[in-house]
Structures are given as structure tokens and as C-alpha cells.
Backbone as JSON, one array per atom type, in Angstrom:
{
  "sequence": "XXXXXXXXXXXXXXXXXXXXXXXXXXXXXXXXXXXXXXXXXXXXXXXXXXXXXXXXXXXXXXXX",
  "N": [[23.42, -7.48, -75.78], [25.82, -7.58, -74.25], [26.7, -5.03, -74.35], [25.17, -3.66, -72.8], [25.71, -4.61, -70.42], [25.11, -7.1, -69.52], [25.13, -10.63, -68.74], [24.73, -14.08, -69.87], [24.2, -15.7, -67.76], [22.94, -13.7, -66.03], [20.84, -12.87, -67.29], [19.06, -15.42, -67.34], [18.77, -15.49, -64.33], [17.15, -13.35, -63.79], [14.95, -14.06, -65.43], [14.16, -16.42, -64.04], [13.88, -15.78, -61.27], [13.51, -13.11, -60.76], [11.3, -9.95, -60.04], [8.1, -9.91, -61.93], [6.48, -8.1, -64.54], [3.78, -7.17, -66.56], [4.1, -5.97, -69.9], [4.4, -3.72, -72.63], [4.55, -4.85, -75.95], [6.88, -3.9, -78.25], [7.94, -4.92, -80.4], [6.85, -7.1, -81.64], [3.84, -6.17, -81.9], [1.34, -7.56, -81.47], [1.58, -9.58, -79.77], [1.63, -10.43, -76.33], [3.78, -9.3, -73.52], [6.68, -9.75, -71.07], [8.24, -7.97, -68.51], [11.06, -8.68, -66.79], [12.65, -8.3, -63.94], [16.12, -8.3, -62.81], [17.04, -9.6, -59.7], [19.18, -8.62, -58.05], [20.57, -6.55, -59.65], [18.61, -4.91, -60.7], [18.28, -4.36, -63.26], [16.59, -4.82, -66.19], [14.82, -7.29, -68.35], [13.14, -7.93, -71.45], [10.71, -10.03, -72.48], [9.21, -11.78, -75.14], [5.9, -13.19, -74.88], [4.78, -14.93, -76.43], [6.49, -15.98, -78.43], [8.86, -16.21, -76.96], [11.15, -15.11, -77.37], [13.91, -12.89, -76.58], [13.27, -9.47, -76.42], [14.44, -7.06, -75.6], [16.82, -5.5, -73.48], [17.64, -4.06, -70.69], [19.97, -1.35, -69.88], [22.18, 0.25, -67.49], [20.7, 2.18, -65.15], [18.23, 2.83, -66.95], [15.05, 3.87, -67.56], [11.71, 2.81, -66.94]],
  "CA": [[23.48, -7.88, -74.34], [26.93, -7.19, -73.67], [26.8, -3.9, -74.53], [24.38, -3.1, -71.79], [26.27, -5.0, -69.06], [24.24, -8.3, -69.11], [25.56, -11.88, -69.06], [23.79, -14.95, -70.07], [23.5, -15.97, -66.54], [21.87, -12.81, -65.51], [19.41, -13.1, -68.05], [18.5, -16.56, -66.63], [18.6, -15.16, -63.22], [16.11, -12.53, -64.11], [13.84, -14.6, -65.65], [13.82, -17.43, -63.16], [13.77, -15.22, -59.8], [13.14, -11.56, -60.85], [10.03, -9.63, -60.2], [7.51, -9.98, -63.21], [5.5, -7.07, -64.93], [3.18, -7.19, -67.91], [4.36, -4.57, -70.59], [3.76, -3.47, -74.23], [5.59, -5.58, -76.9], [7.24, -3.05, -78.99], [8.64, -5.54, -81.56], [5.58, -7.92, -82.16], [2.68, -5.24, -81.03], [0.08, -8.19, -81.19], [1.92, -10.58, -78.92], [2.02, -9.98, -74.79], [5.55, -9.44, -72.99], [6.83, -9.42, -69.64], [9.34, -7.28, -68.2], [11.71, -9.43, -65.83], [13.56, -7.4, -63.15], [16.86, -8.95, -62.18], [16.74, -9.24, -58.32], [20.14, -7.89, -57.63], [21.14, -5.38, -60.32], [17.57, -4.13, -60.86], [18.05, -4.0, -64.65], [15.38, -5.47, -66.9], [14.92, -7.87, -69.79], [11.69, -8.15, -71.79], [10.51, -11.46, -73.27], [7.99, -11.94, -75.85], [5.44, -13.99, -74.23], [4.39, -16.05, -77.29], [7.66, -16.61, -79.22], [9.96, -16.5, -76.01], [12.41, -14.06, -77.79], [14.24, -11.61, -75.87], [13.19, -8.16, -77.07], [14.9, -5.82, -74.8], [17.7, -5.76, -72.3], [17.88, -2.62, -70.2], [21.41, -1.01, -69.32], [22.22, 0.61, -66.13], [19.86, 3.48, -65.03], [17.31, 2.76, -67.71], [13.9, 4.28, -66.7], [10.54, 2.32, -67.32]],
  "C": [[24.56, -7.37, -73.63], [27.23, -5.82, -73.41], [26.18, -3.01, -73.31], [24.81, -3.87, -70.37], [25.66, -6.44, -68.76], [25.17, -9.54, -69.66], [24.6, -12.82, -69.33], [23.19, -15.47, -68.84], [22.65, -15.07, -65.89], [20.68, -12.81, -66.2], [18.61, -14.32, -67.55], [17.89, -16.22, -65.29], [17.38, -14.32, -63.27], [14.72, -12.92, -64.5], [13.11, -15.68, -64.64], [13.27, -16.75, -61.52], [13.44, -13.68, -59.69], [11.7, -11.46, -60.79], [9.54, -9.77, -61.68], [6.7, -8.68, -63.31], [5.26, -7.24, -66.53], [3.94, -6.08, -68.67], [4.03, -4.6, -71.89], [5.03, -4.25, -74.94], [5.86, -4.64, -78.0], [7.54, -3.44, -80.39], [7.19, -6.2, -82.41], [4.11, -7.36, -81.56], [1.68, -6.44, -80.77], [0.26, -9.17, -80.11], [2.12, -9.69, -77.42], [3.46, -9.99, -74.64], [5.34, -9.28, -71.81], [8.21, -8.99, -69.35], [9.88, -8.29, -66.98], [12.91, -8.68, -65.19], [14.63, -8.34, -62.6], [16.93, -8.5, -60.75], [18.1, -8.58, -57.52], [20.73, -6.7, -58.29], [20.07, -4.39, -60.66], [17.34, -3.75, -62.52], [17.0, -5.07, -65.18], [15.38, -5.94, -68.12], [13.33, -8.16, -69.99], [11.67, -9.19, -72.75], [9.21, -11.55, -74.06], [7.15, -13.15, -75.25], [4.93, -15.43, -75.02], [5.54, -16.83, -78.02], [8.91, -16.94, -78.35], [11.33, -15.5, -76.42], [12.52, -13.08, -76.8], [14.19, -10.36, -76.87], [13.7, -7.21, -76.78], [15.59, -6.35, -73.74], [17.85, -4.35, -71.98], [19.38, -2.7, -69.6], [20.97, -0.26, -68.12], [21.55, 2.35, -66.05], [18.68, 3.69, -66.05], [16.02, 2.87, -67.12], [12.77, 3.45, -67.71], [9.38, 2.94, -67.12]]
}
């Protein structure tokens, strides 16, 4: 998380206030996932919709 420039607060902000997109879950393929885009940084965090686990945090200039 820190290596890609994320703080815990930014993760919460992305989940609470960011734009949401359904996305493929590359970790638990049978579970749906949602990508949350941070409203200020534009970076994304992906959450497994079933487990609630953070399965990806995007770094600067990461393309989706």
C-alpha cells in the first residue's frame, strides 16, 4: 500500500467517496469485485465484494 503511495485514509476516502466500477477479480475469480477511484488522486483500489478484502491498490499512472 505505502509503496504505491496510499495511506489508510486515502483507501477509506476512495471507498466512501470515489467513483465505482465493477471489475474482474483476479485473486478470487468466482467473486465479484469493485474498483473505487480516489476522487482527488485518481488512483484506484479494488475490493473483493464477497470478502471485503483489498485485492489491489493502483500506483501513479496505473492504466485500467
